[in-house]
C-alpha positions in Angstrom: -40.1 -0.4 -9.8 -40.5 -3.9 -11.2 -42.7 -6.5 -9.6 -42.1 -10.2 -9.3 -43.2 -12.2 -12.3 -45.7 -14.4 -10.5 -47.5 -11.4 -9.1 -47.7 -9.9 -12.6 -49.2 -13.0 -14.1 -51.7 -13.4 -11.3 -52.7 -9.8 -11.4 -53.1 -9.9 -15.1 -55.4 -12.9 -15.0 -57.4 -11.3 -12.3 -58.0 -8.0 -14.1 -58.5 -9.7 -17.4 -61.4 -11.8 -16.0 -62.9 -9.0 -14.1 -62.7 -10.5 -10.5 -60.5 -11.4 -7.7 -61.1 -15.2 -7.9 -60.0 -17.5 -10.6 -62.8 -19.2 -12.4 -63.0 -22.9 -13.1 -61.9 -22.4 -16.6 -58.8 -20.5 -15.5 -57.8 -23.1 -12.9 -58.2 -26.0 -15.3 -56.5 -24.6 -18.4 -54.4 -27.8 -18.8 -57.4 -29.9 -19.7 -57.2 -31.1 -23.3 -59.8 -33.9 -23.6 -62.4 -33.8 -26.3 -66.1 -33.8 -25.6 -68.0 -37.0 -25.0 -69.8 -37.0 -28.4 -66.6 -36.5 -30.4 -64.9 -39.3 -28.4 -67.8 -41.6 -29.2 -68.0 -40.7 -32.9 -64.2 -40.6 -33.3 -64.4 -37.1 -34.8 -62.0 -34.2 -34.5 -63.0 -31.9 -31.6 -61.7 -28.3 -31.3 -62.5 -28.4 -27.5 -64.3 -25.1 -27.5 -66.1 -24.2 -24.3 -69.0 -24.5 -23.6 -69.9 -26.1 -27.0 -67.5 -27.4 -29.6 -68.0 -26.5 -33.2 -69.0 -30.1 -34.1 -71.8 -30.2 -31.5 -72.8 -26.6 -32.4 -73.2 -27.5 -36.0 -75.3 -30.5 -35.2 -77.3 -28.6 -32.6 -76.7 -31.3 -29.9 -75.7 -31.0 -26.3 -71.9 -30.8 -25.8 -70.7 -32.6 -22.6 -67.1 -32.5 -21.4 -65.8 -35.3 -19.1 -63.5 -32.9 -17.3 -63.2 -29.2 -16.6 -63.3 -27.0 -19.7 -60.1 -25.9 -21.3 -59.4 -22.2 -21.4 -59.6 -20.8 -24.9 -58.2 -17.5 -26.1 -60.6 -14.6 -26.3 -61.4 -12.4 -29.2 -62.7 -15.1 -31.6 -66.4 -14.9 -31.4 -69.3 -12.6 -30.8 -69.6 -13.9 -27.3 -66.2 -12.5 -26.5 -67.2 -9.1 -27.6 -70.3 -9.2 -25.5 -68.2 -10.3 -22.5 -65.8 -7.5 -23.1 -68.6 -5.0 -23.2 -70.1 -6.5 -20.1 -66.7 -6.0 -18.3 -66.6 -2.4 -19.5 -70.1 -1.8 -18.2 -69.2 -3.3 -14.8 -66.2 -1.0 -14.6 -68.5 1.9 -15.6 -70.9 1.0 -12.8 -68.1 0.7 -10.3 -66.7 4.1 -11.2 -70.2 5.6 -11.0 -70.6 4.3 -7.4 -67.2 5.5 -6.4 -67.7 8.9 -7.9 -71.1 9.4 -6.4 -69.8 8.4 -2.9 -67.0 10.9 -3.2 -69.4 13.6 -4.3 -71.8 12.8 -1.5 -69.0 12.9 1.1 -67.9 16.3 0.0 -71.3 17.7 -0.8 -70.2 18.7 -4.3 -71.2 17.2 -7.6 -67.6 17.6 -8.9 -65.6 14.4 -8.8 -62.7 14.8 -11.1 -60.6 16.9 -8.8 -61.4 14.7 -5.8 -60.4 11.6 -7.8 -57.1 13.3 -8.7 -56.3 14.2 -5.1 -57.2 10.7 -3.9 -55.1 9.1 -6.6 -52.2 11.3 -5.7 -52.5 10.5 -2.0 -52.8 6.8 -2.6 -49.8 6.8 -5.0 -51.8 5.1 -7.8 -51.6 6.4 -11.3 -54.6 8.0 -12.9 -55.5 8.6 -16.5 -57.8 11.3 -17.7 -60.1 10.6 -20.6 -63.5 11.6 -21.9 -66.4 10.1 -20.0 -67.9 8.8 -23.2 -64.9 6.6 -23.9 -66.4 3.5 -22.4 -69.9 4.7 -21.8 -72.8 2.9 -23.5 -74.9 5.2 -25.5 -77.7 2.8 -26.3 -77.7 0.0 -23.8 -79.3 2.1 -21.0 -77.5 0.3 -18.2 -76.3 3.5 -16.4 -78.2 4.8 -13.4 -80.3 7.8 -14.6 -80.0 9.4 -11.2 -76.3 10.0 -11.7 -76.8 11.9 -15.0 -77.0 15.7 -15.1 -78.7 17.9 -17.7 -76.5 18.4 -20.7 -78.6 21.1 -22.5 -79.2 18.9 -25.6 -75.6 17.6 -25.9 -74.6 14.0 -25.6 -74.3 13.6 -21.9 -71.7 11.6 -20.0 -72.4 8.5 -17.9 -70.8 10.2 -14.8 -71.5 13.5 -13.0 -68.7 16.0 -13.8 -68.0 19.5 -12.8 -68.7 22.2 -15.4 -65.6 24.1 -14.4 -63.3 21.1 -15.3 -60.3 19.9 -13.5 -58.7 22.6 -11.3 -55.2 21.3 -11.1 -53.3 18.7 -13.2 -52.8 15.3 -11.5 -49.3 14.3 -10.4 -49.3 11.1 -12.5 -47.1 9.5 -15.1 -49.9 9.8 -17.7 -50.8 13.4 -17.1 -50.2 14.0 -20.8 -53.6 12.4 -21.5 -55.5 14.9 -19.5 -53.6 17.8 -21.1 -54.3 16.4 -24.6 -58.0 16.1 -23.8 -58.1 19.6 -22.3 -56.4 21.0 -25.5 -58.9 19.1 -27.7 -62.0 20.7 -26.1 -61.9 23.5 -28.6 -61.9 21.3 -31.7 -65.2 21.4 -33.6 -65.1 17.6 -34.2 -64.7 16.8 -30.6 -68.2 15.9 -29.4 -67.8 15.2 -25.7 -66.8 18.8 -24.7 -66.0 19.5 -21.0 -66.3 15.8 -20.1 -63.3 14.4 -18.3 -62.8 11.2 -16.3 -60.0 9.6 -14.4 -58.9 6.0 -15.0 -56.2 4.2 -13.0 -53.6 2.0 -14.5 -55.2 -1.1 -13.1 -58.4 -0.2 -14.9 -56.5 0.4 -18.1 -54.8 -2.9 -17.9 -58.2 -4.5 -17.2 -59.5 -3.8 -20.7 -56.2 -3.7 -22.5 -55.4 -7.3 -21.9 -58.6 -8.7 -23.6 -58.1 -6.3 -26.5 -54.5 -7.4 -27.1 -55.6 -11.0 -26.9 -58.2 -10.3 -29.6 -55.5 -8.8 -31.9 -53.2 -11.8 -31.1 -56.0 -14.2 -32.4 -55.0 -13.1 -35.9 -51.5 -11.8 -35.4 -49.9 -13.3 -32.4 -47.2 -10.7 -31.9 -47.9 -8.8 -28.7 -46.4 -9.8 -25.4 -49.6 -9.1 -23.4 -48.0 -9.8 -20.0 -45.1 -7.4 -20.7 -47.4 -4.6 -21.9 -49.8 -5.0 -19.0 -47.0 -5.1 -16.5 -45.5 -2.0 -18.0 -48.9 -0.2 -17.5 -49.1 -1.4 -13.9 -45.5 -0.3 -13.2 -45.6 3.0 -15.1 -46.3 4.9 -11.8 -42.6 4.5 -11.0 -41.7 6.8 -13.9 -43.0 10.4 -13.7 -42.4 11.0 -17.5 -42.9 8.5 -20.3 -41.4 8.8 -23.7 -43.2 9.4 -27.0 -43.2 5.7 -27.8 -44.9 4.6 -24.7 -47.4 7.5 -24.9 -48.3 6.6 -28.5 -48.7 2.9 -27.5 -51.2 3.6 -24.7 -53.0 6.2 -26.8 -53.4 4.0 -29.8 -54.6 1.1 -27.7 -57.3 3.3 -26.1 -58.2 4.5 -29.6 -58.6 0.8 -30.7 -60.9 0.2 -27.7 -63.0 3.2 -28.7 -63.1 2.1 -32.3 -64.4 -1.4 -31.3 -67.1 0.3 -29.2 -68.0 2.6 -32.1 -68.3 -0.3 -34.4 -70.4 -2.4 -32.0 -72.9 0.4 -31.3 -72.6 2.5 -34.4 -71.8 5.6 -32.4 -70.2 8.4 -34.4 -69.0 10.3 -31.4 -66.9 7.3 -30.3 -65.5 7.0 -33.8 -64.5 10.7 -33.8 -63.0 10.4 -30.4 -60.9 7.4 -31.6 -59.5 9.4 -34.5 -58.9 12.3 -32.1 -56.7 10.1 -30.0 -54.9 8.8 -33.1 -54.5 12.3 -34.6 -52.1 13.3 -31.7 -50.2 10.1 -32.3 -49.8 10.8 -36.0 -48.5 14.3 -35.2 -45.9 12.6 -32.9 -44.8 10.2 -35.7 -41.7 12.1 -36.9 -40.3 12.4 -33.4 -41.2 8.7 -32.8 -39.2 7.6 -35.9 -36.2 9.6 -34.7 -36.3 8.3 -31.1 -32.9 6.5 -30.6 -33.0 6.3 -26.8 -31.7 3.3 -25.2 -34.3 0.6 -24.4 -37.1 2.2 -26.5 -36.7 0.1 -29.6 -39.3 -2.4 -28.6 -41.7 0.3 -27.5 -41.4 2.1 -30.8 -42.2 -1.0 -32.8 -45.2 -1.8 -30.5 -46.5 1.7 -30.9 -46.2 1.6 -34.7 -47.9 -1.8 -34.7 -50.8 -0.6 -32.6 -51.3 2.4 -34.8 -51.2 0.2 -37.9 -53.8 -2.2 -36.5 -56.0 0.7 -35.6 -55.9 2.2 -39.1 -56.3 -1.3 -40.6 -59.8 -1.5 -39.0 -61.0 1.6 -41.0 -61.5 2.5 -44.6 -58.5 4.9 -44.4 -56.1 2.6 -46.3 -53.8 5.5 -47.1 -52.9 6.0 -43.4 -52.6 2.3 -43.0 -50.0 2.0 -45.8 -48.1 5.0 -44.4 -48.0 3.5 -40.8 -47.0 0.0 -42.1 -44.1 1.5 -44.1 -42.9 3.4 -41.1 -43.1 0.3 -39.0 -41.1 -1.7 -41.6 -38.5 1.0 -41.7 -38.1 1.1 -37.9 -38.3 -2.6 -37.5 -35.7 -3.3 -40.2 -33.2 -1.2 -38.3 -34.0 -3.1 -35.1 -33.9 -6.4 -36.9 -30.3 -5.6 -38.1 -29.3 -5.1 -34.4 -31.0 -8.4 -33.4 -29.3 -10.4 -36.2 -25.8 -9.0 -35.4 -26.2 -9.5 -31.7 -24.9 -12.8 -30.3 -26.5 -12.6 -26.8 -30.1 -12.3 -28.0 -32.2 -15.3 -26.8 -34.6 -17.2 -29.1 -37.7 -15.7 -27.5 -36.5 -12.2 -28.3 -35.6 -13.2 -31.8 -38.9 -15.0 -32.4 -40.8 -11.9 -31.1 -39.0 -9.6 -33.5 -39.5 -12.0 -36.4 -43.3 -12.2 -35.7 -43.7 -8.4 -35.6 -41.6 -8.0 -38.8 -43.5 -10.7 -40.6 -46.9 -9.3 -39.5 -45.9 -5.9 -40.9 -44.7 -7.6 -44.1 -48.0 -9.5 -44.4 -50.1 -6.3 -44.2 -47.7 -4.6 -46.6 -48.1 -7.4 -49.1 -51.8 -7.1 -48.9 -51.6 -3.4 -49.7 -48.9 -4.0 -52.4 -50.9 -6.7 -54.1 -54.3 -5.1 -53.9 -53.1 -1.5 -54.6 -50.2 -2.1 -57.0 -47.7 -0.5 -54.5 -44.1 -1.8 -54.6 -43.2 -3.8 -51.5 -41.1 -2.0 -48.9 -38.8 -5.0 -48.4 -38.1 -8.2 -50.1 -38.9 -11.5 -48.4 -35.6 -13.2 -49.3 -33.7 -10.6 -47.3 -35.6 -11.5 -44.2 -35.4 -15.2 -44.9 -31.6 -15.3 -44.8 -31.0 -12.7 -42.1 -33.6 -13.1 -39.5 -36.1 -16.0 -39.7 -35.9 -18.5 -42.6 -39.3 -19.6 -43.9 -37.9 -22.7 -45.7 -38.4 -26.1 -44.0 -34.8 -27.1 -44.4 -31.9 -25.6 -42.3 -29.3 -23.4 -43.9 -25.7 -22.9 -42.8 -26.2 -19.1 -42.4 -29.3 -19.5 -40.3 -29.2 -19.0 -36.5 -32.5 -20.7 -36.0 -32.5 -24.4 -35.0 -34.4 -26.9 -37.1 -36.9 -27.7 -34.3 -37.8 -24.0 -34.1 -39.2 -23.6 -37.6 -42.4 -21.6 -38.0 -45.6 -23.5 -37.8 -49.3 -22.7 -37.3 -51.9 -20.5 -39.0 -49.9 -17.3 -38.5 -46.8 -18.5 -40.4 -49.1 -20.1 -43.0 -50.5 -16.6 -43.6 -47.0 -15.2 -43.9 -46.0 -17.9 -46.4 -49.2 -17.2 -48.3 -48.3 -13.5 -48.4 -45.0 -14.4 -50.0 -46.9 -16.5 -52.6 -49.2 -13.6 -53.3 -46.2 -11.3 -53.9 -44.9 -13.9 -56.4 -48.4 -14.1 -58.1 -48.5 -10.3 -58.4 -45.0 -10.0 -59.8 -45.2 -12.9 -62.3 -48.8 -12.4 -63.6 -50.0 -8.9 -62.8 -47.0 -6.6 -62.9 -46.2 -4.4 -65.9 -43.5 -6.8 -66.9 -46.0 -9.7 -66.9 -48.0 -8.0 -69.6 -45.1 -8.5 -72.0 -45.1 -12.3 -71.5 -46.4 -14.7 -74.2 -49.1 -17.3 -73.5 -46.6 -20.1 -73.0 -44.6 -18.2 -70.3 -47.9 -17.2 -68.6 -49.0 -20.8 -68.5 -45.6 -21.9 -67.1 -45.7 -19.4 -64.3 -49.3 -20.5 -63.5 -48.1 -24.1 -63.2 -45.3 -23.2 -60.8 -47.6 -21.0 -58.7 -50.2 -23.8 -58.7 -47.6 -26.2 -57.3 -46.6 -23.6 -54.7 -50.2 -23.3 -53.4 -50.6 -27.1 -53.4 -47.5 -27.5 -51.3 -48.6 -24.8 -48.9 -52.1 -26.4 -48.4 -50.4 -29.8 -48.0 -48.3 -28.4 -45.2 -51.4 -27.0 -43.4 -53.9 -29.7 -43.9 -52.4 -32.9 -45.5 -55.8 -34.7 -45.6 -57.4 -32.1 -47.8 -54.4 -31.4 -50.0 -53.8 -35.1 -50.7 -57.1 -35.3 -52.6 -56.2 -32.3 -54.8 -54.9 -33.4 -58.2 -51.3 -32.4 -58.9 -52.0 -32.4 -62.6 -52.6 -28.7 -62.4 -54.6 -26.9 -65.0 -55.0 -30.0 -67.2 -57.0 -31.8 -64.5 -60.7 -32.3 -65.1 -61.5 -32.0 -61.3 -61.4 -28.4 -60.0 -58.9 -28.1 -57.1 -60.0 -26.6 -53.8 -57.3 -24.4 -52.4 -59.3 -23.5 -49.3 -59.5 -24.7 -45.8 -63.2 -25.1 -45.3 -63.2 -28.9 -45.7 -60.4 -29.4 -43.2 -60.7 -26.7 -40.6 -63.8 -25.2 -38.9 -64.6 -21.7 -40.2 -65.4 -20.5 -36.7 -62.2 -18.7 -36.1 -61.4 -15.3 -37.7 -57.9 -16.3 -38.5 -59.1 -19.5 -40.3 -61.7 -17.5 -42.2 -59.2 -14.9 -43.4 -56.7 -17.6 -44.4 -59.4 -19.5 -46.3 -60.3 -16.3 -48.1 -56.7 -15.5 -49.0 -56.1 -19.0 -50.4 -59.2 -18.8 -52.6 -58.2 -15.4 -53.8 -54.7 -16.5 -54.6 -55.9 -19.5 -56.6 -58.4 -17.3 -58.4 -55.7 -14.8 -59.4 -53.6 -17.6 -60.9 -56.5 -19.1 -62.9 -57.9 -15.7 -64.0 -54.5 -14.8 -65.5 -54.6 -18.1 -67.5 -58.2 -17.6 -68.5 -57.5 -14.1 -69.9 -54.2 -15.0 -71.6 -54.6 -14.8 -75.4 -53.3 -17.6 -77.6 -53.9 -20.5 -75.2 -56.0 -23.5 -76.2 -59.7 -23.3 -75.6 -59.9 -26.2 -73.2 -57.1 -24.7 -71.1 -58.9 -21.4 -70.8 -62.2 -23.1 -70.0 -60.6 -25.2 -67.3 -59.0 -22.1 -65.7 -62.4 -20.4 -65.8 -63.9 -23.4 -64.0 -61.2 -23.1 -61.3 -62.0 -19.4 -60.9 -65.6 -20.1 -60.4 -64.8 -22.9 -57.9 -62.7 -20.5 -55.8 -65.4 -17.8 -55.9 -68.1 -20.3 -54.9 -66.0 -21.5 -52.0 -65.5 -17.9 -50.9 -69.2 -17.0 -51.0 -70.1 -20.1 -49.0 -67.9 -19.3 -46.1 -69.8 -16.2 -44.7 -72.7 -18.5 -43.9 -70.5 -20.6 -41.6 -69.2 -17.8 -39.4 -69.6 -14.1 -38.8 -66.6 -12.1 -37.5 -67.1 -10.5 -34.1 -66.3 -6.9 -34.7 -66.7 -4.5 -37.6 -62.9 -3.9 -38.1 -62.3 -7.6 -38.5 -65.4 -8.0 -40.6 -64.5 -5.1 -42.9 -61.1 -6.6 -43.8 -62.8 -10.0 -44.6 -65.7 -8.6 -46.7 -63.3 -7.5 -49.5 -62.9 -11.1 -50.6 -66.6 -12.1 -50.8 -67.2 -8.8 -52.8 -64.5 -9.8 -55.2 -65.9 -13.3 -55.5 -69.4 -11.9 -56.2 -68.0 -9.7 -58.9 -66.3 -12.8 -60.4 -69.6 -14.6 -60.6 -71.4 -11.5 -61.9 -68.9 -11.1 -64.7 -69.4 -14.8 -65.6 -73.2 -14.5 -65.6 -73.3 -11.4 -67.7 -71.0 -12.9 -70.3 -72.3 -16.5 -70.1 -69.7 -18.3 -72.1 -71.2 -21.5 -73.6 -70.2 -24.9 -72.5 -68.8 -24.0 -69.1 -71.8 -24.2 -66.8 -75.3 -25.5 -67.1 -78.5 -23.5 -66.6 -78.9 -25.0 -63.1 -75.3 -24.0 -62.2 -75.9 -20.5 -63.4 -79.0 -20.1 -61.2 -77.0 -21.5 -58.2 -74.2 -19.0 -58.8 -76.8 -16.1 -59.0 -78.3 -17.3 -55.7 -74.8 -17.2 -54.1 -74.4 -13.6 -55.1 -77.8 -12.9 -53.6 -76.9 -14.7 -50.4 -74.0 -12.1 -49.9 -76.6 -9.4 -50.0 -78.7 -11.2 -47.3 -75.6 -11.8 -45.2 -74.6 -8.2 -45.2 -78.1 -7.0 -44.6 -78.6 -9.4 -41.7 -75.3 -8.4 -40.2 -76.2 -4.7 -40.5 -79.6 -5.3 -38.9 -78.4 -7.5 -36.1 -75.4 -5.3 -35.0 -76.5 -1.9 -36.1 -73.7 -1.3 -38.6 -74.3 1.5 -41.1 -73.7 -0.5 -44.2 -76.3 1.2 -46.4 -74.1 1.7 -49.5 -72.7 -1.8 -49.3 -76.2 -3.3 -49.0 -77.4 -1.2 -51.9 -74.5 -2.3 -54.1 -74.9 -5.9 -53.2 -78.6 -5.7 -53.9 -78.1 -4.3 -57.4 -75.4 -6.9 -58.1 -77.7 -9.7 -57.0 -80.6 -8.5 -59.1 -78.4 -8.3 -62.2 -77.1 -11.8 -61.4 -80.6 -13.3 -61.1 -81.7 -11.6 -64.2 -78.7 -12.7 -66.2 -79.1 -16.3 -65.0 -82.8 -16.4 -66.0 -84.0 -17.4 -62.5 -87.5 -18.9 -62.9 -88.4 -17.5 -59.5 -87.8 -14.0 -60.7 -91.1 -12.4 -61.6 -91.5 -10.0 -64.5 -92.1 -7.1 -62.1 -88.8 -7.9 -60.4 -87.1 -7.8 -63.8 -88.4 -4.3 -64.3 -87.3 -3.2 -60.9 -83.7 -4.2 -61.8 -83.6 -1.3 -64.2 -85.8 1.2 -62.3 -84.5 1.4 -58.8 -84.1 4.7 -57.0 -85.2 6.6 -60.1 -82.2 5.6 -62.2 -81.5 2.9 -64.8 -78.9 0.2 -64.3 -77.6 -0.5 -67.7 -76.7 -4.2 -68.0 -74.5 -3.6 -71.1 -72.5 -0.9 -69.4 -71.9 -3.1 -66.3 -70.8 -5.9 -68.6 -68.4 -3.6 -70.5 -67.0 -2.2 -67.2 -66.3 -5.7 -65.7 -64.6 -6.7 -69.0 -61.9 -4.1 -68.3 -61.1 -5.3 -64.8 -57.6 -6.6 -64.2 -58.8 -8.8 -61.4 -61.9 -8.4 -59.2 -59.8 -8.1 -56.0 -58.5 -4.7 -57.3 -62.0 -3.5 -57.9 -63.2 -4.7 -54.4 -60.3 -2.8 -52.7 -61.2 0.3 -54.8 -64.8 0.0 -53.7 -64.0 -0.4 -50.0 -60.8 1.6 -49.4 -59.5 5.1 -50.2 -56.1 4.1 -51.5 -56.1 4.1 -55.3 -55.8 0.7 -56.8 -54.9 -0.5 -60.3 -58.7 -0.6 -61.1 -59.6 2.5 -59.0 -61.3 4.3 -61.9 -63.1 1.1 -62.9 -64.3 0.6 -59.4 -65.8 4.1 -59.1 -67.4 3.7 -62.5 -68.9 0.5 -61.4 -70.2 2.1 -58.2 -71.8 4.8 -60.3 -73.6 2.3 -62.4 -74.9 0.4 -59.3 -75.6 3.3 -56.9 -76.3 6.1 -59.3 -74.2 9.0 -60.6 -75.8 11.4 -58.1 -74.4 9.4 -55.3 -70.9 9.3 -56.7 -71.0 13.1 -57.5 -71.8 13.9 -53.8 -69.2 11.4 -52.6 -66.0 13.1 -51.3 -62.8 12.0 -53.1 -61.3 10.3 -50.0 -64.4 8.2 -49.3 -64.8 4.7 -50.7 -68.1 4.0 -52.4 -69.0 0.9 -50.4 -67.3 1.8 -47.1 -69.8 2.4 -44.2 -70.1 6.0 -43.2 -68.7 5.4 -39.8 -65.4 4.3 -41.3 -64.8 7.3 -43.5 -62.0 9.5 -42.4 -59.2 11.3 -44.2 -56.5 11.3 -41.5 -53.8 12.7 -43.8 -55.9 15.6 -44.9 -56.8 16.4 -41.2 -53.1 16.6 -40.4 -52.3 19.0 -43.3 -51.3 22.5 -42.2 
C-alpha cells in the first residue's frame, strides 16, 4: 500500500532528525544569505551552519542575519557524532520499551513479546543482533538492564537465553532466520543475541546514512528508499534484490560504527551480513522480474559502496563489474524507451557513471581493463560534452554540472592518461610522441579545471610543459577543503597531473630542461596533496581510507626525489621543507589514529620510517646524530637507504605502489610495493602477513571475502 507523497516526505524528515517537531534549521531551509562577516568583507561564504568555513578558519564569531540554511549531512565529524547520538537515543528508547514489557510479564525475555506485539499492531519488525547499534565503549547504556554474559561480549538489552520461540509474521522475517542460522559460525561473536527493529527505526538511521553516501556520489533517491522501507509491510515476501539492499545498508551502518569505535565484533558482523548477500549474487544477477531493475542496481551499488570502504579491493572490483553489467542492460532499456522522463534518465545516468568512476579508479590503479568504454555511454545515455549532438536525447540546459560530474569527467581523463602513457602500448612510443600526448592531456586538465573554477584556472599558464611557472591543477585555492567530495576531487586532480608529468620526466631522449620542468610539476602536485590533510579530516574511516592513498603516493614521490637528489631542481631549503611535508603525513595519521581510536599501527610505522629517511636524505639540521642512527636501527632491523632508493627507482608511478600497500588487489607495482613494505616494516612482518592482507591497511579492514565464500 502506497502512502501520499507529502506524508512520506514529512515522515522521512521527522525520523531523519530524531523527533516529531521540525527544527528551526528544517523550517528555514530556503534561507541563502551569507554570514554578516562575509557580507562586510565581500568574501565568498559557503553558508555552513553554525559557522562558515571562512569564520572557522579565522577563528571568529560567525553570525547569520536570518535563520540558518539546512545543509546536507555526512560531511563532517559533527555529522557522525550526531548520527551516533541518534543511534544511542534509539538504543535507550528500545531499552526502556523492552524493560517495560519484561516487567509487565514478569519475564526477562523480550524478543518473543516484541514479536507478538509487532504482529498485533501490524507493524513490521526486523530481527538483528543486539550489538548492531550498541556502543561498546561509550558506557551510555543502563547497567541495570544488562545480564551476566559469562565472559562474552554482552548485549545492551536483556534477551532470553532460549532465543525466539516462534518466527515473526513480518515482511523481513528472512533477517531473523539469517541471524539464527549464523549463530553456529565461529566468526560470529554475538551468539544468541537477537533484537527486533521496526521499519520506522530502520528508516530512521538509513536516511542519514544514504545522505552521507550522496555527499560524494549523489545517486540514491533517499525518499524513495525510505518510503519503500516504510511501506514494505504491505508485502509479505520481498525479492532477493530488496533483501540484499536492506542487508547491505545495515552492513554499512555496522561498518561505520566499527570504524568509529574500532570494534572488531561490529566489523565481523558487517561482513557476516555481506556474506549472505554475496552468496545471493548469482540469483540477483539473473533476476528479470518486472519492476525489480532499479532494486537490483541499488542493491549492487550499496554492496559496492560497502566493499569500497574496506581494504578488500578484490571484492570491490567484482561488485563494480557486476553492477556495470546489470546497469548496462538497464541502460539499454532506458535509452530505447520513449516514455521515460528526464528524472528517471538522469538517475540511471548518475548510477552508471558512479560505477564507471569507481571502475576507472580500479582500472587505473590496478592495471585492469575497463569494463565499458566511456564513448559508448556518451552517445547513448548521457553525453558529457558541453555541446549538443543530434543523436542526444538530453536538452542543452540539462547538461551535467557540479562536483560529481567533474569527478566523472576526471575519471575519463584518468583513463586516457593510463591508456596513452602507462599502457603496454605506451611503452613503445618514442619521446616525441610521449611529449605530444602529455601536451594534449595537459590541455585537457586545464580545460576541466577552467570549467570548475574559472578564477583559479585563468591564472594557470597555457604554455604547458615549457612554462617556467608550475601549474596548480588542484582546487585548494578556489574551493574550501572542508568537504569530503572537494578533498577527493582535489587529490584526484593532483594525481592526474602528477601522472602526466612523471611520464615526461621518465621519458628517455627528451631535453634536459623539459625533464627538469616536468619534475618540478610532479613535486608541486605532491606538495599540494600533502598540504591538504591539514585543512580537513574526513569523518569516517571508510572515506578516510580511500583518500589516504593519494597522500601516501605523494609522500613516496617526495621520498624518491629526496633520495636521488638531482642537482639544480631544488635548493637545500626546499629539500628540508619537502622532508617536513613527509613527516607531517606521519603526524596527521598518528593524530587521527589517537583521536578516533583507529588501528593504524602498520600505516603509522611505515610513514614514520619514510619520514625519517626523508629527513636524513634532506640533511635536516634539526636532526640529531642519535636520530640519524635510529633511522637504521628501529625495531631491531636495518633500513637500507640504498635498497629503498633502488626499489623506488623501479616504480611505474607512486600511485600504483600506494594502492598495492593499502589494497589486496594486485597492481602493476604489487611486488615492488611488498618489497618496499618489507624494507620499511621488516621482513619478519611481511613473512607473517597473510597473502590477502595489504601491508599498510589497518587490521580492522582486513578481510578476504572471496576466500570465505569458497566451498
